[in-house]
C-alpha positions, 0 to 999 in steps of 0.5 A, a space after each residue: 637330553 643330549 648336549 654338543 660336545 666340542 671336539 678336540 679341533 675345535 668343531 662341534 661333534 654331532 651326535 643326533 643323527 637321521 637318515 632319510 631311507 630304510 632299503 637298500 644302503 638305508 638298512 646297512 648304514 642304520 644298523 653300522 651307525 647303532 653298532 658304532 657306538 657313537 650316536 646318541 640318537 639315531 632316528 630312520 625316516 622314511 615313507 609310510 609303508 602300505 599294509 601289503 609292504 610285508 617286507 619293509 614292515 618286518 625291516 621297521 620292526 628288525 631297526 625298532 627293535 635295535 633300538 632305533 627310532 622310525 618316524 614315518 611320513 605321508 608325504 614328502 613335503 617341507 612341513 613333513 620333513 621339518 617335524 621329521 627332522 627335530 632335534 637333529 644335527 645330521 641327516 643323511 639321505 639315501 633315497 633311490 634314484 627315483 627319490 633324488 627330486 624329493 631332497 629339495 623339500 628334504 633340505 627345506 625341511 632340514 634348514 627349518 628344523 635347525 639341522 647342521 649337516 646334510 649329506 645328499 644321496 650323492 654316491 655312486 658316481 656324478 653327473 658328468 654330462 655326455 657326449 652320447 645322450 641327446 637329452 639329461 641323464 637319470 642322475 641329473 637330480 643329483 647335480 641339482 640338489 648339490 648346486 641347491 645346497 651349495 647355493 641356497 642351503 649353505 648360506 642358511 647354515 646348513 652344511 653339506 658333503 657330497 659323497 661318490 664312491 662309484 659302482 658296488 657290484 654286491 649292491 647293484 645287479 651285475 647284470 645291470 652291466 652286462 655281467 651273467 654270473 650264474 651263465 659266465 656270459 656277458 655283454 659289452 658296450 663298445 671295447 670294454 677298455 675304459 676304467 670305472 670306479 668300483 667300491 663294495 657295499 661294505 667298503 661304502 657303508 665304512 666310508 659313510 659311518 666314518 664320515 658322519 663321525 668328523 664334521 669338522 674335517 668333512 663338511 662343505 666338500 666332495 669325497 671321492 673315495 675308490 675301491 678300486 679302479 678296473 676295466 670291464 674287460 677285466 671283470 669280464 674274464 672274470 665271469 667267463 674264466 677267461 673264455 671271452 669268445 662265443 661267452 660275450 656279446 659285443 654291442 656297439 655304443 650306437 646300438 646301445 645309445 639307440 636302444 637305451 633312448 626307446 627304453 626311456 621314451 617309454 619309461 622302461 626301467 630296463 633304460 637304466 641298465 643300458 645307461 649304466 653300460 654306456 656310462 661305463 664305457 664313456 668313463 662316466 663310472 669313474 669318480 675322478 674322471 676330470 682328473 680329482 684328486 681321490 679322498 682314500 688318504 683321509 681312511 687309511 684304515 679301510 682296506 677295500 676289496 678289489 672289484 674283482 675280488 667282489 665278482 670272484 666272491 658273487 660268483 661263489 654265491 652264485 654257484 651255491 644257488 643263493 638268492 643274491 639280487 632282489 628288487 635291486 637290493 641285497 639278500 645275504 645267506 648266512 652260511 655263504 656271505 656275511 654282513 656289510 657291516 661285519 668289522 664297523 662294530 669297532 668304530 668309534 667305540 668307547 667306553 659307555 661312561 666316557 661320552 662319544 669319541 672325538 677323534 678319527 674313527 676306527 674302520 
């Protein structure tokens, strides 16, 4: 039996959590939640896999082996999500870009199930309007979901938190933003002098684990966290070893924009790579592009890895011949890379007899 506990600051402590999505950040976040020892119920909610999806089937088997409840749904409907969220306090969505619109029925299902707090799959960067794009970009659904949470769900009693952490070089394939690690080459759109926000995958997970343990402090707000703020020209120097002459291909903004529109009309997923490069050059990859204050002070125990250090780490993996990226997900080689959840095991750790912690998490 699960009972809500009143925290020291007078707010509810939510110890029953569901995570929608088990790929990408989802798997790492679920493992970190299990490690932290704070939650009495951890549920993974995911689309039912086909028999041929052997990688996903094995991932779900491993999550179950960890003691994580896995609930599968056939279609993304309000009823399906309402059933999936029964008995849950907090829902965290980690769906990919293509699944962002499915969060509307997800939110309605959460309301129907009596969920108290919903964290949408914002992460990355917000949907800022572009001066170069003749139509809404791939991230427009983020804004729609957040507007729905604020305008429709919050008045019905569902709290929200949007979290922006910028780009994670060890989650997204660096090739997607023009950094070709194994070849020590790069493709640059524009001049490369515009700052962008980068936070490595491990630090993103640490921020998430900390947030979900502090509802009274974190609800109904936007969190902006920056592991580091770096320019593309600085990352290119790391990749090329400072040899930026013949090793860097320069593409004009007009050329990149034309290419993006062409690929987008063809519904080619490569359009997202070009969009990412335009995003960075225009300054839209900063989590505080409009000079909004950063919230790093909320997480004083996180010592973030800089983007240049992340890139140097990935280059070592590339040199070692490790298969770093497959399908946009992280593949770790135990002899050369550590899990993104390393160091998260102490978050909220307590004597099992004492029940969940009520103070700030330790990340």
